[in-house]
C-alpha positions in Angstrom: -21.5 2.5 -20.5 -22.5 -0.5 -22.5 -22.2 -3.8 -20.6 -20.4 -6.6 -22.4 -21.4 -10.3 -22.4 -19.1 -11.4 -19.6 -20.3 -8.7 -17.3 -23.9 -9.3 -18.4 -23.7 -12.8 -17.1 -22.4 -11.6 -13.8 -25.2 -9.0 -13.6 -27.7 -11.8 -14.3 -26.2 -14.0 -11.6 -26.5 -11.2 -9.0 -30.2 -10.6 -10.1 -31.0 -14.3 -9.6 -29.3 -14.2 -6.2 -31.5 -11.2 -5.3 -34.6 -13.2 -6.1 -33.5 -16.1 -3.9 -33.7 -16.6 -0.2 -30.0 -16.2 0.3 -29.0 -13.1 2.2 -25.3 -12.7 1.7 -23.2 -12.5 -1.5 -19.4 -12.0 -2.0 -18.5 -10.4 -5.4 -14.7 -10.8 -5.7 -12.9 -8.6 -8.3 -9.6 -6.9 -9.1 -9.5 -3.4 -7.5 -11.0 -0.3 -9.0 -13.4 -2.3 -11.2 -16.8 -1.1 -12.5 -20.0 -0.8 -10.4 -22.3 -1.2 -13.5 -23.1 -4.8 -12.5 -25.2 -3.4 -9.7 -27.1 -0.8 -11.6 -30.2 -2.9 -12.7 -30.3 -4.5 -9.2 -30.5 -1.1 -7.6 -33.1 0.2 -10.1 -35.3 -2.9 -9.6 -35.3 -2.5 -5.9 -36.1 1.2 -6.1 -39.0 0.6 -8.4 -40.3 -2.1 -6.1 -40.3 0.4 -3.3 -37.3 -1.0 -1.5 -34.7 1.1 0.3 -31.1 0.6 -0.8 -27.9 1.6 0.9 -24.7 1.8 -1.1 -21.4 2.3 0.9 -18.3 3.5 -0.9 -15.1 5.3 -0.1 -15.2 7.3 -3.3 -15.1 11.1 -3.2 -18.5 12.6 -3.0 -18.0 14.4 -6.3 -16.8 11.3 -8.1 -19.1 8.4 -7.2 -19.4 6.1 -10.1 -22.9 4.6 -9.4 -24.3 8.1 -8.8 -23.2 9.1 -12.3 -25.1 6.2 -13.7 -28.2 6.8 -11.6 -28.7 10.5 -12.6 -29.2 9.4 -16.2 -32.2 7.2 -15.2 -35.2 9.5 -15.3 -37.4 7.2 -13.1 -34.8 6.9 -10.4 -32.7 10.0 -10.1 -35.1 11.8 -7.8 -34.8 8.9 -5.3 -31.0 9.3 -4.8 -29.2 11.0 -2.0 -25.5 11.2 -1.1 -25.6 11.2 2.7 -22.6 13.2 4.1 -23.5 12.6 7.8 -25.8 15.6 8.2 -29.4 15.6 7.0 -31.0 12.4 5.7 -34.1 12.7 3.6 -36.1 9.7 4.8 -38.2 9.5 1.6 -35.3 8.8 -0.7 -35.0 5.1 -1.7 -31.3 5.1 -2.6 -28.8 6.3 -0.1 -25.0 6.6 -0.9 -22.5 7.2 1.8 -19.0 6.3 3.1 -18.2 3.8 5.9 -18.0 6.4 8.6 -21.4 8.0 7.8 -23.0 4.6 7.4 -22.4 4.1 11.1 -24.7 7.1 11.8 -27.7 5.6 10.0 -30.6 4.2 11.9 -33.0 3.1 9.2 -33.9 -0.2 7.7 -32.8 -1.2 4.2 -33.8 -4.0 1.9 -30.5 -4.2 0.2 -27.0 -3.0 1.3 -24.0 -3.0 -1.1 -20.6 -2.4 0.3 -18.3 -1.3 -2.5 -14.7 -1.9 -1.3 -13.3 -1.9 -4.8 -13.5 1.7 -6.0 -11.3 3.5 -3.5 -8.1 3.1 -1.5 -8.9 0.6 1.3 -9.3 2.0 4.8 -11.1 -0.9 6.6 -10.3 -4.6 7.1 -12.6 -7.5 6.8 -13.7 -7.5 10.4 -14.5 -3.8 10.4 -16.6 -4.2 7.2 -18.6 -7.1 8.8 -19.0 -5.2 12.0 -20.6 -2.3 10.1 -22.9 -4.6 8.0 -24.2 -6.3 11.2 -25.8 -2.9 12.0 -28.2 -3.6 9.1 -28.5 -7.3 9.8 -32.3 -7.4 9.8 -34.2 -10.5 8.7 -35.4 -9.0 5.4 -32.1 -7.3 4.5 -29.7 -8.7 1.8 -26.0 -7.7 1.8 -23.4 -7.7 -1.0 -19.7 -7.2 -0.4 -17.7 -6.1 -3.4 -14.0 -6.6 -2.6 -10.7 -8.2 -3.7 -11.5 -11.1 -1.3 -14.5 -12.8 0.2 -15.8 -10.8 3.1 -18.6 -13.1 4.2 -17.1 -16.5 5.1 -19.0 -19.6 4.2 -21.4 -17.7 1.9 -21.8 -17.7 -1.9 -19.1 -16.0 -3.9 -18.9 -15.0 -7.5 -15.5 -14.2 -8.9 -14.9 -11.5 -11.5 -11.5 -12.3 -13.0 -10.7 -9.2 -15.0 -11.4 -5.5 -14.9 -13.9 -4.0 -17.3 -11.2 -2.9 -19.7 -10.1 -6.6 -20.0 -6.5 -5.8 -19.2 -4.3 -7.8 -16.7 -3.7 -6.5 -13.2 -0.2 -5.2 -12.9 1.9 -7.7 -11.0 4.4 -6.1 -8.6 8.1 -6.2 -9.1 9.9 -6.8 -5.8 13.4 -5.3 -5.4 15.1 -6.6 -2.3 18.3 -4.9 -1.1 20.8 -5.0 1.7 21.0 -1.2 1.6 19.3 0.5 4.6 16.4 2.1 2.6 15.6 4.3 5.6 18.8 6.2 4.8 19.7 5.5 1.1 18.3 4.4 -2.2 19.5 1.4 -4.2 21.1 2.4 -7.5 18.5 0.2 -9.5 15.7 2.3 -8.0 17.4 5.5 -8.9 17.7 4.2 -12.5 13.9 3.3 -12.5 13.0 6.8 -11.3 15.1 8.4 -14.0 13.6 6.2 -16.7 10.0 6.9 -15.6 10.6 10.7 -15.6 12.3 10.4 -19.1 9.2 8.6 -20.3 7.0 11.5 -19.0 5.3 9.1 -16.6 4.4 10.2 -13.1 5.9 8.1 -10.3 3.8 8.0 -7.2 5.6 7.2 -3.9 3.0 6.6 -1.1 4.2 7.3 2.4 2.1 7.1 5.5 4.0 9.3 7.9 4.2 13.0 7.3 7.7 13.3 8.7 9.0 10.4 6.6 7.4 12.0 3.6 9.1 15.3 4.2 12.5 13.8 4.9 12.2 11.6 1.7 11.3 14.7 -0.3 14.3 16.5 0.9 16.5 13.5 0.1 15.2 13.3 -3.5 15.7 17.0 -4.2 19.3 16.9 -2.9 21.8 17.8 -5.5 23.7 14.5 -5.0 20.9 12.5 -6.8 20.6 14.9 -9.7 17.2 13.7 -10.7 15.7 15.5 -13.7 12.1 16.7 -13.8 9.8 17.9 -11.1 9.9 16.3 -7.6 6.6 17.1 -5.9 5.2 16.5 -2.4 1.4 16.3 -2.1 0.3 16.6 1.6 -3.4 16.0 2.1 -3.4 18.5 4.9 -1.9 21.4 3.0 -1.5 20.9 -0.8 -4.2 22.0 -3.3 -5.4 19.5 -5.8 -5.1 22.0 -8.6 -1.4 21.9 -8.4 -1.5 18.3 -9.7 -3.5 18.9 -12.9 -0.6 19.7 -15.2 1.9 17.4 -13.5 3.6 15.1 -16.1 6.8 13.1 -15.8 7.2 13.9 -12.1 8.0 12.1 -8.9 5.1 12.6 -6.5 5.5 11.8 -2.8 2.2 11.7 -1.0 0.2 10.7 2.0 -3.1 10.9 0.0 -2.8 8.2 -2.6 -6.3 8.3 -4.1 -6.3 12.0 -4.6 -3.0 11.9 -6.5 -4.0 9.0 -8.6 -7.3 10.6 -9.5 -5.4 13.5 -11.0 -2.6 11.4 -12.5 -3.6 8.5 -14.8 -0.4 7.5 -16.6 1.5 6.4 -13.5 4.0 4.0 -12.0 4.1 3.4 -8.2 7.2 2.8 -6.0 6.5 1.6 -2.5 9.4 1.9 0.0 9.0 -0.5 3.0 10.5 1.7 5.7 10.2 0.6 9.3 7.3 3.1 9.8 5.9 2.8 6.3 4.4 -0.7 6.0 1.3 -1.6 4.1 -0.9 -4.7 4.3 -1.6 -7.0 1.4 -4.9 -5.4 0.6 -3.4 -2.0 0.2 -0.6 -3.4 -2.0 -3.1 -5.0 -4.3 -4.9 -1.7 -4.7 -1.6 -0.1 -5.7 -1.4 -2.7 -8.5 -5.0 -1.9 -9.6 -4.3 1.8 -10.0 -1.7 1.5 -12.7 -4.2 0.5 -15.4 -4.8 2.0 -18.8 -4.3 0.8 -22.4 -1.7 -1.7 -23.5 0.8 1.1 -24.4 0.3 3.0 -21.1 0.8 0.3 -18.5 2.6 1.5 -15.5 4.8 -0.5 -13.1 4.5 -1.2 -9.4 7.7 -1.6 -7.5 8.1 -2.8 -3.9 11.5 -1.8 -2.4 12.3 -3.7 0.7 15.1 -5.2 2.8 13.1 -8.4 3.2 10.1 -9.8 1.3 7.4 -10.1 4.0 4.2 -12.0 4.2 2.1 -9.0 3.1 4.1 -8.7 -0.1 3.9 -12.4 -0.9 0.1 -12.3 -0.4 -0.3 -9.3 -2.7 1.8 -11.1 -5.4 -0.3 -14.2 -5.1 -3.6 -12.4 -5.3 -2.6 -10.4 -8.5 -1.0 -13.4 -10.1 -4.1 -15.5 -9.4 -6.5 -13.0 -11.0 -4.3 -12.9 -14.1 -3.8 -16.7 -14.3 -7.5 -17.5 -14.1 -8.4 -14.8 -16.6 -5.8 -16.0 -19.1 -7.1 -19.6 -18.8 -10.6 -18.4 -19.6 -9.5 -16.2 -22.4 -10.9 -13.0 -20.9 -8.2 -10.5 -21.8 -8.5 -8.2 -24.8 -4.8 -8.3 -25.8 
């Protein structure tokens, strides 16, 4: 991947920070952005003999930074994805998830926590608690997230994703209808339109029982929705069943797995009593509907009352786009 001028400036800023005496850096960005800005930083540390830890929630078989590193002849033999079992102490670059990072007991010169590239599972305090584990005097830490993780430390803002497209801003539909029992007619029309456009609609649901009940509700003959209505349960459904899915409504409790398989998507979030999401998760929903100008999905929040978490998610996505527009960063 060739790095453009805007991202080259960000990369250079990070390299200068690495050469300074400062130990903590926030890199704030829209979700699901590129990791390429850290590539030269990691390579320089490896070649200098430093040990680097890279924490990411990405699936082991689809880690972006790993794909970049295996193409670097002088570095690829230093890389290990640590799955919580055997750690090869001689490797200079260790990649793992949050849970397995808790098992590590070695010193690192640089720790990068990538909270951008996967569905968020940990809040700010949990991330800081993990990074304190590596808080040695000669260790530097970078937190890559939609918000500053380290308070009162230097922050660099990336205002647009690598594709230079705006983050989708959510459409909030408030209704007096009890959404635990019924669906507003407007949402029904949205679902029909998305299916007609051959666009997958993902409906994330946290609770397995709610997911099953909602699936039964959608397939009822009363709604008469055309197209395939599919339930993807992370405990029982095979990923292969998603590969050819197009123009379908997909109800799931494994959002990242479904979105990896389905690129041209819209997302509908129903705020049931037992299906509430925090602002960080809501922003990540907005970040997953990317794509080219003609393939932009929509994100819809369906709720009886617009709560604080929804308002915060709207403000974050709007602020990214507002600042990027003002600086002329979009490629549209």
